[in-house]
mmCIF file of the C-alpha atoms, coordinates in Angstrom:
data_MODEL
# 
_entry.id   MODEL 
# 
loop_
_atom_site.group_PDB 
_atom_site.id 
_atom_site.type_symbol 
_atom_site.label_atom_id 
_atom_site.label_alt_id 
_atom_site.label_comp_id 
_atom_site.label_asym_id 
_atom_site.label_entity_id 
_atom_site.label_seq_id 
_atom_site.pdbx_PDB_ins_code 
_atom_site.Cartn_x 
_atom_site.Cartn_y 
_atom_site.Cartn_z 
_atom_site.occupancy 
_atom_site.B_iso_or_equiv 
_atom_site.pdbx_formal_charge 
_atom_site.auth_seq_id 
_atom_site.auth_comp_id 
_atom_site.auth_asym_id 
_atom_site.auth_atom_id 
_atom_site.pdbx_PDB_model_num 
ATOM 1   C CA . MET A 1 1   ? 73.971  158.217 92.539  1.00 0.00 ? 1   MET A CA 1 
ATOM 2   C CA . ARG A 1 2   ? 77.667  159.018 92.456  1.00 0.00 ? 2   ARG A CA 1 
ATOM 3   C CA . VAL A 1 3   ? 80.730  156.857 92.926  1.00 0.00 ? 3   VAL A CA 1 
ATOM 4   C CA . TYR A 1 4   ? 83.600  158.192 95.040  1.00 0.00 ? 4   TYR A CA 1 
ATOM 5   C CA . GLY A 1 5   ? 86.962  156.911 96.195  1.00 0.00 ? 5   GLY A CA 1 
ATOM 6   C CA . TYR A 1 6   ? 89.007  157.611 99.287  1.00 0.00 ? 6   TYR A CA 1 
ATOM 7   C CA . ALA A 1 7   ? 92.743  157.094 99.766  1.00 0.00 ? 7   ALA A CA 1 
ATOM 8   C CA . ARG A 1 8   ? 94.893  157.822 102.799 1.00 0.00 ? 8   ARG A CA 1 
ATOM 9   C CA . VAL A 1 9   ? 98.469  157.425 103.961 1.00 0.00 ? 9   VAL A CA 1 
ATOM 10  C CA . SER A 1 10  ? 99.696  158.330 107.447 1.00 0.00 ? 10  SER A CA 1 
ATOM 11  C CA . SER A 1 11  ? 102.315 160.950 106.547 1.00 0.00 ? 11  SER A CA 1 
ATOM 12  C CA . LYS A 1 12  ? 103.348 163.368 103.798 1.00 0.00 ? 12  LYS A CA 1 
ATOM 13  C CA . GLU A 1 13  ? 106.419 161.234 103.032 1.00 0.00 ? 13  GLU A CA 1 
ATOM 14  C CA . GLN A 1 14  ? 104.299 158.212 102.096 1.00 0.00 ? 14  GLN A CA 1 
ATOM 15  C CA . ASN A 1 15  ? 102.997 157.606 98.581  1.00 0.00 ? 15  ASN A CA 1 
ATOM 16  C CA . LEU A 1 16  ? 99.323  157.394 97.568  1.00 0.00 ? 16  LEU A CA 1 
ATOM 17  C CA . ASP A 1 17  ? 100.005 156.023 94.064  1.00 0.00 ? 17  ASP A CA 1 
ATOM 18  C CA . ARG A 1 18  ? 99.288  152.346 94.774  1.00 0.00 ? 18  ARG A CA 1 
ATOM 19  C CA . GLN A 1 19  ? 95.892  153.119 96.291  1.00 0.00 ? 19  GLN A CA 1 
ATOM 20  C CA . LEU A 1 20  ? 95.033  155.573 93.501  1.00 0.00 ? 20  LEU A CA 1 
ATOM 21  C CA . VAL A 1 21  ? 95.857  153.038 90.785  1.00 0.00 ? 21  VAL A CA 1 
ATOM 22  C CA . GLU A 1 22  ? 93.553  150.467 92.407  1.00 0.00 ? 22  GLU A CA 1 
ATOM 23  C CA . LEU A 1 23  ? 90.735  152.947 93.026  1.00 0.00 ? 23  LEU A CA 1 
ATOM 24  C CA . GLN A 1 24  ? 90.789  154.237 89.443  1.00 0.00 ? 24  GLN A CA 1 
ATOM 25  C CA . LYS A 1 25  ? 89.623  150.814 88.270  1.00 0.00 ? 25  LYS A CA 1 
ATOM 26  C CA . TYR A 1 26  ? 86.258  151.750 89.806  1.00 0.00 ? 26  TYR A CA 1 
ATOM 27  C CA . VAL A 1 27  ? 86.249  155.535 90.243  1.00 0.00 ? 27  VAL A CA 1 
ATOM 28  C CA . GLU A 1 28  ? 87.096  158.523 88.041  1.00 0.00 ? 28  GLU A CA 1 
ATOM 29  C CA . TYR A 1 29  ? 90.218  160.258 89.323  1.00 0.00 ? 29  TYR A CA 1 
ATOM 30  C CA . ARG A 1 30  ? 88.385  163.574 89.885  1.00 0.00 ? 30  ARG A CA 1 
ATOM 31  C CA . PHE A 1 31  ? 86.043  161.842 92.335  1.00 0.00 ? 31  PHE A CA 1 
ATOM 32  C CA . ILE A 1 32  ? 88.812  160.393 94.496  1.00 0.00 ? 32  ILE A CA 1 
ATOM 33  C CA . PHE A 1 33  ? 89.493  162.174 97.805  1.00 0.00 ? 33  PHE A CA 1 
ATOM 34  C CA . ALA A 1 34  ? 92.929  161.711 99.371  1.00 0.00 ? 34  ALA A CA 1 
ATOM 35  C CA . ASP A 1 35  ? 94.609  162.635 102.661 1.00 0.00 ? 35  ASP A CA 1 
ATOM 36  C CA . LYS A 1 36  ? 98.166  162.384 103.919 1.00 0.00 ? 36  LYS A CA 1 
ATOM 37  C CA . VAL A 1 37  ? 97.490  162.300 107.649 1.00 0.00 ? 37  VAL A CA 1 
ATOM 38  C CA . SER A 1 38  ? 97.222  159.790 110.501 1.00 0.00 ? 38  SER A CA 1 
ATOM 39  C CA . GLY A 1 39  ? 94.031  157.764 110.755 1.00 0.00 ? 39  GLY A CA 1 
ATOM 40  C CA . LYS A 1 40  ? 93.593  158.777 114.410 1.00 0.00 ? 40  LYS A CA 1 
ATOM 41  C CA . ASP A 1 41  ? 92.818  162.332 113.257 1.00 0.00 ? 41  ASP A CA 1 
ATOM 42  C CA . MET A 1 42  ? 89.176  162.427 112.152 1.00 0.00 ? 42  MET A CA 1 
ATOM 43  C CA . ASP A 1 43  ? 89.459  166.094 111.115 1.00 0.00 ? 43  ASP A CA 1 
ATOM 44  C CA . ARG A 1 44  ? 91.029  165.058 107.805 1.00 0.00 ? 44  ARG A CA 1 
ATOM 45  C CA . VAL A 1 45  ? 90.192  167.779 105.273 1.00 0.00 ? 45  VAL A CA 1 
ATOM 46  C CA . GLU A 1 46  ? 89.489  165.581 102.235 1.00 0.00 ? 46  GLU A CA 1 
ATOM 47  C CA . TYR A 1 47  ? 87.702  162.928 104.267 1.00 0.00 ? 47  TYR A CA 1 
ATOM 48  C CA . GLN A 1 48  ? 85.377  165.441 105.905 1.00 0.00 ? 48  GLN A CA 1 
ATOM 49  C CA . LEU A 1 49  ? 84.638  166.886 102.460 1.00 0.00 ? 49  LEU A CA 1 
ATOM 50  C CA . LEU A 1 50  ? 83.772  163.392 101.207 1.00 0.00 ? 50  LEU A CA 1 
ATOM 51  C CA . ARG A 1 51  ? 81.450  162.931 104.173 1.00 0.00 ? 51  ARG A CA 1 
ATOM 52  C CA . LYS A 1 52  ? 79.634  166.168 103.277 1.00 0.00 ? 52  LYS A CA 1 
ATOM 53  C CA . VAL A 1 53  ? 79.183  165.507 99.565  1.00 0.00 ? 53  VAL A CA 1 
ATOM 54  C CA . SER A 1 54  ? 78.192  161.818 99.743  1.00 0.00 ? 54  SER A CA 1 
ATOM 55  C CA . GLN A 1 55  ? 74.442  161.246 99.714  1.00 0.00 ? 55  GLN A CA 1 
ATOM 56  C CA . ARG A 1 56  ? 71.930  158.399 99.884  1.00 0.00 ? 56  ARG A CA 1 
ATOM 57  C CA . GLY A 1 57  ? 72.503  155.950 97.061  1.00 0.00 ? 57  GLY A CA 1 
ATOM 58  C CA . ASP A 1 58  ? 76.185  156.885 96.586  1.00 0.00 ? 58  ASP A CA 1 
ATOM 59  C CA . THR A 1 59  ? 79.051  154.394 96.785  1.00 0.00 ? 59  THR A CA 1 
ATOM 60  C CA . ILE A 1 60  ? 82.516  154.980 98.264  1.00 0.00 ? 60  ILE A CA 1 
ATOM 61  C CA . TYR A 1 61  ? 85.453  152.740 97.367  1.00 0.00 ? 61  TYR A CA 1 
ATOM 62  C CA . ILE A 1 62  ? 88.457  152.363 99.672  1.00 0.00 ? 62  ILE A CA 1 
ATOM 63  C CA . LYS A 1 63  ? 91.478  150.063 99.402  1.00 0.00 ? 63  LYS A CA 1 
ATOM 64  C CA . SER A 1 64  ? 91.331  148.664 102.927 1.00 0.00 ? 64  SER A CA 1 
ATOM 65  C CA . LEU A 1 65  ? 89.124  149.005 105.975 1.00 0.00 ? 65  LEU A CA 1 
ATOM 66  C CA . ASP A 1 66  ? 91.772  150.816 108.045 1.00 0.00 ? 66  ASP A CA 1 
ATOM 67  C CA . ARG A 1 67  ? 91.674  153.778 105.635 1.00 0.00 ? 67  ARG A CA 1 
ATOM 68  C CA . LEU A 1 68  ? 88.498  154.853 107.484 1.00 0.00 ? 68  LEU A CA 1 
ATOM 69  C CA . GLY A 1 69  ? 90.114  155.093 110.918 1.00 0.00 ? 69  GLY A CA 1 
ATOM 70  C CA . ARG A 1 70  ? 92.848  154.035 113.311 1.00 0.00 ? 70  ARG A CA 1 
ATOM 71  C CA . ASN A 1 71  ? 90.938  151.613 115.534 1.00 0.00 ? 71  ASN A CA 1 
ATOM 72  C CA . LYS A 1 72  ? 87.930  149.311 115.606 1.00 0.00 ? 72  LYS A CA 1 
ATOM 73  C CA . GLN A 1 73  ? 85.607  151.822 117.298 1.00 0.00 ? 73  GLN A CA 1 
ATOM 74  C CA . GLN A 1 74  ? 86.387  154.626 114.824 1.00 0.00 ? 74  GLN A CA 1 
ATOM 75  C CA . ILE A 1 75  ? 85.822  152.342 111.849 1.00 0.00 ? 75  ILE A CA 1 
ATOM 76  C CA . LYS A 1 76  ? 82.621  150.949 113.360 1.00 0.00 ? 76  LYS A CA 1 
ATOM 77  C CA . ASP A 1 77  ? 81.330  154.500 113.927 1.00 0.00 ? 77  ASP A CA 1 
ATOM 78  C CA . GLU A 1 78  ? 82.117  155.459 110.315 1.00 0.00 ? 78  GLU A CA 1 
ATOM 79  C CA . LEU A 1 79  ? 80.462  152.343 108.880 1.00 0.00 ? 79  LEU A CA 1 
ATOM 80  C CA . GLU A 1 80  ? 77.357  153.002 110.976 1.00 0.00 ? 80  GLU A CA 1 
ATOM 81  C CA . TYR A 1 81  ? 77.320  156.649 109.874 1.00 0.00 ? 81  TYR A CA 1 
ATOM 82  C CA . TYR A 1 82  ? 77.367  155.711 106.194 1.00 0.00 ? 82  TYR A CA 1 
ATOM 83  C CA . ARG A 1 83  ? 74.774  152.987 106.727 1.00 0.00 ? 83  ARG A CA 1 
ATOM 84  C CA . SER A 1 84  ? 72.422  155.518 108.352 1.00 0.00 ? 84  SER A CA 1 
ATOM 85  C CA . GLU A 1 85  ? 73.033  157.896 105.428 1.00 0.00 ? 85  GLU A CA 1 
ATOM 86  C CA . GLY A 1 86  ? 72.345  155.170 102.867 1.00 0.00 ? 86  GLY A CA 1 
ATOM 87  C CA . VAL A 1 87  ? 75.888  155.340 101.450 1.00 0.00 ? 87  VAL A CA 1 
ATOM 88  C CA . ARG A 1 88  ? 77.522  152.060 100.394 1.00 0.00 ? 88  ARG A CA 1 
ATOM 89  C CA . ILE A 1 89  ? 81.142  151.363 101.365 1.00 0.00 ? 89  ILE A CA 1 
ATOM 90  C CA . LYS A 1 90  ? 83.096  148.948 99.173  1.00 0.00 ? 90  LYS A CA 1 
ATOM 91  C CA . ILE A 1 91  ? 86.512  147.729 100.329 1.00 0.00 ? 91  ILE A CA 1 
ATOM 92  C CA . LEU A 1 92  ? 88.776  146.399 97.597  1.00 0.00 ? 92  LEU A CA 1 
ATOM 93  C CA . ASP A 1 93  ? 90.631  144.104 100.013 1.00 0.00 ? 93  ASP A CA 1 
ATOM 94  C CA . ILE A 1 94  ? 87.396  142.479 101.248 1.00 0.00 ? 94  ILE A CA 1 
ATOM 95  C CA . PRO A 1 95  ? 85.559  140.800 98.318  1.00 0.00 ? 95  PRO A CA 1 
ATOM 96  C CA . THR A 1 96  ? 82.354  140.312 100.338 1.00 0.00 ? 96  THR A CA 1 
ATOM 97  C CA . SER A 1 97  ? 81.920  144.076 100.550 1.00 0.00 ? 97  SER A CA 1 
ATOM 98  C CA . MET A 1 98  ? 82.101  144.321 96.739  1.00 0.00 ? 98  MET A CA 1 
ATOM 99  C CA . MET A 1 99  ? 78.929  142.255 96.240  1.00 0.00 ? 99  MET A CA 1 
ATOM 100 C CA . GLU A 1 100 ? 76.123  143.825 94.250  1.00 0.00 ? 100 GLU A CA 1 
ATOM 101 C CA . ILE A 1 101 ? 73.049  144.298 96.451  1.00 0.00 ? 101 ILE A CA 1 
ATOM 102 C CA . PRO A 1 102 ? 69.542  144.210 94.934  1.00 0.00 ? 102 PRO A CA 1 
ATOM 103 C CA . GLU A 1 103 ? 67.518  147.357 95.580  1.00 0.00 ? 103 GLU A CA 1 
ATOM 104 C CA . GLY A 1 104 ? 65.554  147.223 98.809  1.00 0.00 ? 104 GLY A CA 1 
ATOM 105 C CA . GLN A 1 105 ? 67.678  144.462 100.322 1.00 0.00 ? 105 GLN A CA 1 
ATOM 106 C CA . ASP A 1 106 ? 69.052  146.605 103.175 1.00 0.00 ? 106 ASP A CA 1 
ATOM 107 C CA . TRP A 1 107 ? 69.454  143.608 105.462 1.00 0.00 ? 107 TRP A CA 1 
ATOM 108 C CA . ILE A 1 108 ? 72.291  142.418 103.219 1.00 0.00 ? 108 ILE A CA 1 
ATOM 109 C CA . MET A 1 109 ? 74.057  145.757 103.779 1.00 0.00 ? 109 MET A CA 1 
ATOM 110 C CA . ASP A 1 110 ? 73.680  145.302 107.563 1.00 0.00 ? 110 ASP A CA 1 
ATOM 111 C CA . MET A 1 111 ? 75.078  141.793 107.301 1.00 0.00 ? 111 MET A CA 1 
ATOM 112 C CA . ILE A 1 112 ? 78.097  143.026 105.314 1.00 0.00 ? 112 ILE A CA 1 
ATOM 113 C CA . ASN A 1 113 ? 78.783  145.879 107.752 1.00 0.00 ? 113 ASN A CA 1 
ATOM 114 C CA . ASN A 1 114 ? 78.627  143.467 110.692 1.00 0.00 ? 114 ASN A CA 1 
ATOM 115 C CA . LEU A 1 115 ? 80.981  141.138 108.864 1.00 0.00 ? 115 LEU A CA 1 
ATOM 116 C CA . LEU A 1 116 ? 83.436  143.978 108.216 1.00 0.00 ? 116 LEU A CA 1 
ATOM 117 C CA . ILE A 1 117 ? 83.481  144.923 111.895 1.00 0.00 ? 117 ILE A CA 1 
ATOM 118 C CA . GLU A 1 118 ? 83.981  141.275 112.882 1.00 0.00 ? 118 GLU A CA 1 
ATOM 119 C CA . VAL A 1 119 ? 86.843  140.893 110.405 1.00 0.00 ? 119 VAL A CA 1 
ATOM 120 C CA . LEU A 1 120 ? 88.467  144.034 111.748 1.00 0.00 ? 120 LEU A CA 1 
ATOM 121 C CA . SER A 1 121 ? 88.192  142.988 115.404 1.00 0.00 ? 121 SER A CA 1 
ATOM 122 C CA . THR A 1 122 ? 89.581  139.530 114.652 1.00 0.00 ? 122 THR A CA 1 
ATOM 123 C CA . ILE A 1 123 ? 92.587  140.985 112.811 1.00 0.00 ? 123 ILE A CA 1 
ATOM 124 C CA . ALA A 1 124 ? 93.171  143.501 115.616 1.00 0.00 ? 124 ALA A CA 1 
ATOM 125 C CA . GLU A 1 125 ? 93.062  140.737 118.251 1.00 0.00 ? 125 GLU A CA 1 
ATOM 126 C CA . GLN A 1 126 ? 95.504  138.605 116.255 1.00 0.00 ? 126 GLN A CA 1 
ATOM 127 C CA . GLU A 1 127 ? 97.889  141.553 115.908 1.00 0.00 ? 127 GLU A CA 1 
ATOM 128 C CA . ARG A 1 128 ? 97.738  142.270 119.648 1.00 0.00 ? 128 ARG A CA 1 
ATOM 129 C CA . ALA A 1 129 ? 98.388  138.587 120.434 1.00 0.00 ? 129 ALA A CA 1 
ATOM 130 C CA . SER A 1 130 ? 101.358 138.545 118.027 1.00 0.00 ? 130 SER A CA 1 
ATOM 131 C CA . ILE A 1 131 ? 102.838 141.694 119.602 1.00 0.00 ? 131 ILE A CA 1 
ATOM 132 C CA . LYS A 1 132 ? 102.487 140.228 123.110 1.00 0.00 ? 132 LYS A CA 1 
ATOM 133 C CA . ALA A 1 133 ? 104.066 136.944 121.979 1.00 0.00 ? 133 ALA A CA 1 
ATOM 134 C CA . ARG A 1 134 ? 107.019 138.770 120.396 1.00 0.00 ? 134 ARG A CA 1 
ATOM 135 C CA . GLN A 1 135 ? 107.487 140.878 123.543 1.00 0.00 ? 135 GLN A CA 1 
ATOM 136 C CA . ALA A 1 136 ? 107.421 137.774 125.761 1.00 0.00 ? 136 ALA A CA 1 
ATOM 137 C CA . GLU A 1 137 ? 109.967 136.038 123.523 1.00 0.00 ? 137 GLU A CA 1 
ATOM 138 C CA . GLY A 1 138 ? 112.229 139.102 123.615 1.00 0.00 ? 138 GLY A CA 1 
ATOM 139 C CA . ILE A 1 139 ? 112.065 139.285 127.419 1.00 0.00 ? 139 ILE A CA 1 
ATOM 140 C CA . ALA A 1 140 ? 112.787 135.537 127.758 1.00 0.00 ? 140 ALA A CA 1 
ATOM 141 C CA . VAL A 1 141 ? 115.822 135.790 125.449 1.00 0.00 ? 141 VAL A CA 1 
ATOM 142 C CA . ALA A 1 142 ? 117.139 138.862 127.280 1.00 0.00 ? 142 ALA A CA 1 
ATOM 143 C CA . LYS A 1 143 ? 116.730 137.169 130.684 1.00 0.00 ? 143 LYS A CA 1 
ATOM 144 C CA . SER A 1 144 ? 118.476 134.013 129.457 1.00 0.00 ? 144 SER A CA 1 
ATOM 145 C CA . LYS A 1 145 ? 121.441 136.213 128.510 1.00 0.00 ? 145 LYS A CA 1 
ATOM 146 C CA . GLY A 1 146 ? 121.415 137.850 131.936 1.00 0.00 ? 146 GLY A CA 1 
ATOM 147 C CA . LYS A 1 147 ? 120.279 141.222 130.641 1.00 0.00 ? 147 LYS A CA 1 
ATOM 148 C CA . HIS A 1 148 ? 118.262 143.540 132.875 1.00 0.00 ? 148 HIS A CA 1 
ATOM 149 C CA . LEU A 1 149 ? 115.171 145.007 131.195 1.00 0.00 ? 149 LEU A CA 1 
ATOM 150 C CA . GLY A 1 150 ? 113.698 148.358 132.001 1.00 0.00 ? 150 GLY A CA 1 
ATOM 151 C CA . ARG A 1 151 ? 115.204 151.276 133.921 1.00 0.00 ? 151 ARG A CA 1 
ATOM 152 C CA . PRO A 1 152 ? 118.642 150.391 135.305 1.00 0.00 ? 152 PRO A CA 1 
ATOM 153 C CA . VAL A 1 153 ? 118.769 150.081 139.083 1.00 0.00 ? 153 VAL A CA 1 
ATOM 154 C CA . MET A 1 154 ? 121.040 152.737 140.590 1.00 0.00 ? 154 MET A CA 1 
ATOM 155 C CA . ALA A 1 155 ? 123.286 151.681 143.441 1.00 0.00 ? 155 ALA A CA 1 
ATOM 156 C CA . VAL A 1 156 ? 122.628 153.210 146.853 1.00 0.00 ? 156 VAL A CA 1 
ATOM 157 C CA . THR A 1 157 ? 125.666 155.379 147.602 1.00 0.00 ? 157 THR A CA 1 
ATOM 158 C CA . ASP A 1 158 ? 127.056 156.416 150.966 1.00 0.00 ? 158 ASP A CA 1 
ATOM 159 C CA . LYS A 1 159 ? 126.245 160.034 150.110 1.00 0.00 ? 159 LYS A CA 1 
ATOM 160 C CA . PHE A 1 160 ? 122.620 159.130 149.461 1.00 0.00 ? 160 PHE A CA 1 
ATOM 161 C CA . MET A 1 161 ? 122.322 157.079 152.652 1.00 0.00 ? 161 MET A CA 1 
ATOM 162 C CA . SER A 1 162 ? 123.838 159.843 154.772 1.00 0.00 ? 162 SER A CA 1 
ATOM 163 C CA . ALA A 1 163 ? 121.516 162.486 153.302 1.00 0.00 ? 163 ALA A CA 1 
ATOM 164 C CA . TYR A 1 164 ? 118.508 160.134 153.487 1.00 0.00 ? 164 TYR A CA 1 
ATOM 165 C CA . LYS A 1 165 ? 119.064 159.359 157.201 1.00 0.00 ? 165 LYS A CA 1 
ATOM 166 C CA . GLN A 1 166 ? 119.485 163.037 158.112 1.00 0.00 ? 166 GLN A CA 1 
ATOM 167 C CA . TRP A 1 167 ? 116.337 163.918 156.136 1.00 0.00 ? 167 TRP A CA 1 
ATOM 168 C CA . LYS A 1 168 ? 114.336 161.118 157.776 1.00 0.00 ? 168 LYS A CA 1 
ATOM 169 C CA . ALA A 1 169 ? 115.539 162.278 161.206 1.00 0.00 ? 169 ALA A CA 1 
ATOM 170 C CA . GLU A 1 170 ? 114.299 165.767 160.224 1.00 0.00 ? 170 GLU A CA 1 
ATOM 171 C CA . GLU A 1 171 ? 117.776 167.171 160.709 1.00 0.00 ? 171 GLU A CA 1 
ATOM 172 C CA . ILE A 1 172 ? 117.797 168.641 157.181 1.00 0.00 ? 172 ILE A CA 1 
ATOM 173 C CA . THR A 1 173 ? 115.209 169.576 154.537 1.00 0.00 ? 173 THR A CA 1 
ATOM 174 C CA . ALA A 1 174 ? 114.484 167.482 151.448 1.00 0.00 ? 174 ALA A CA 1 
ATOM 175 C CA . VAL A 1 175 ? 116.101 170.191 149.302 1.00 0.00 ? 175 VAL A CA 1 
ATOM 176 C CA . LYS A 1 176 ? 119.314 169.907 151.358 1.00 0.00 ? 176 LYS A CA 1 
ATOM 177 C CA . ALA A 1 177 ? 119.210 166.093 151.248 1.00 0.00 ? 177 ALA A CA 1 
ATOM 178 C CA . ILE A 1 178 ? 118.932 166.153 147.440 1.00 0.00 ? 178 ILE A CA 1 
ATOM 179 C CA . GLU A 1 179 ? 121.844 168.589 147.259 1.00 0.00 ? 179 GLU A CA 1 
ATOM 180 C CA . LEU A 1 180 ? 124.020 166.441 149.573 1.00 0.00 ? 180 LEU A CA 1 
ATOM 181 C CA . SER A 1 181 ? 123.211 163.200 147.724 1.00 0.00 ? 181 SER A CA 1 
ATOM 182 C CA . GLY A 1 182 ? 124.344 164.780 144.436 1.00 0.00 ? 182 GLY A CA 1 
ATOM 183 C CA . ILE A 1 183 ? 121.452 163.456 142.341 1.00 0.00 ? 183 ILE A CA 1 
ATOM 184 C CA . SER A 1 184 ? 118.364 164.981 140.757 1.00 0.00 ? 184 SER A CA 1 
ATOM 185 C CA . LYS A 1 185 ? 115.128 165.494 142.680 1.00 0.00 ? 185 LYS A CA 1 
ATOM 186 C CA . ALA A 1 186 ? 113.310 162.807 140.650 1.00 0.00 ? 186 ALA A CA 1 
ATOM 187 C CA . THR A 1 187 ? 116.139 160.296 141.136 1.00 0.00 ? 187 THR A CA 1 
ATOM 188 C CA . PHE A 1 188 ? 116.332 161.044 144.865 1.00 0.00 ? 188 PHE A CA 1 
ATOM 189 C CA . TYR A 1 189 ? 112.647 160.321 145.427 1.00 0.00 ? 189 TYR A CA 1 
ATOM 190 C CA . ARG A 1 190 ? 112.814 157.220 143.207 1.00 0.00 ? 190 ARG A CA 1 
ATOM 191 C CA . LYS A 1 191 ? 115.749 155.911 145.257 1.00 0.00 ? 191 LYS A CA 1 
ATOM 192 C CA . VAL A 1 192 ? 113.877 156.660 148.489 1.00 0.00 ? 192 VAL A CA 1 
ATOM 193 C CA . LYS A 1 193 ? 110.920 154.639 147.218 1.00 0.00 ? 193 LYS A CA 1 
ATOM 194 C CA . GLU A 1 194 ? 113.116 151.736 146.033 1.00 0.00 ? 194 GLU A CA 1 
ATOM 195 C CA . TYR A 1 195 ? 115.111 151.675 149.269 1.00 0.00 ? 195 TYR A CA 1 
ATOM 196 C CA . GLU A 1 196 ? 112.024 151.775 151.498 1.00 0.00 ? 196 GLU A CA 1 
ATOM 197 C CA . LEU A 1 197 ? 110.270 149.059 149.500 1.00 0.00 ? 197 LEU A CA 1 
ATOM 198 C CA . GLU A 1 198 ? 113.359 146.867 149.695 1.00 0.00 ? 198 GLU A CA 1 
ATOM 199 C CA . LYS A 1 199 ? 113.736 147.551 153.427 1.00 0.00 ? 199 LYS A CA 1 
ATOM 200 C CA . GLY A 1 200 ? 110.086 146.668 153.898 1.00 0.00 ? 200 GLY A CA 1 
# 
């Protein structure tokens, strides 16, 4: 039965020290695995090594649940993997996960894992709701100040209209129409779409 630790930050510029200090209260430094890479990448070198060496009866300490992965599904998959392998995950930021479990009481482990997943999903939902609320507030403020949000609408020029009408009448090719209108291919087709939608 070994005790391991895992620390992760999302980029090489970020510092692992705070996590390492906390983990060393429970784990010897030489048994702490650490990555400096985004949580969305599951091919993290140190993390995959930790997965290989951890065995039934071992315990892994992490600072927070999101060190395991980037989203709810990833974290759920990792928790279920360790549960099936008989490896205990303890999260310093979630006291419930730090409980001592009597031998043979696996149902308590299941209960804790389910609780962790529920906590994670609740936090994720709250964050999404907060982001949406902030976006809505920003849009409302911008509109009240008369600001246009999104891609600016380009005025329909005489050159565009002349080229558009000739192209629609099949008097010239699309390539020639784009050249005559003096705008890029993408902009030309966007203006065609906007104009035709507006015209009905």
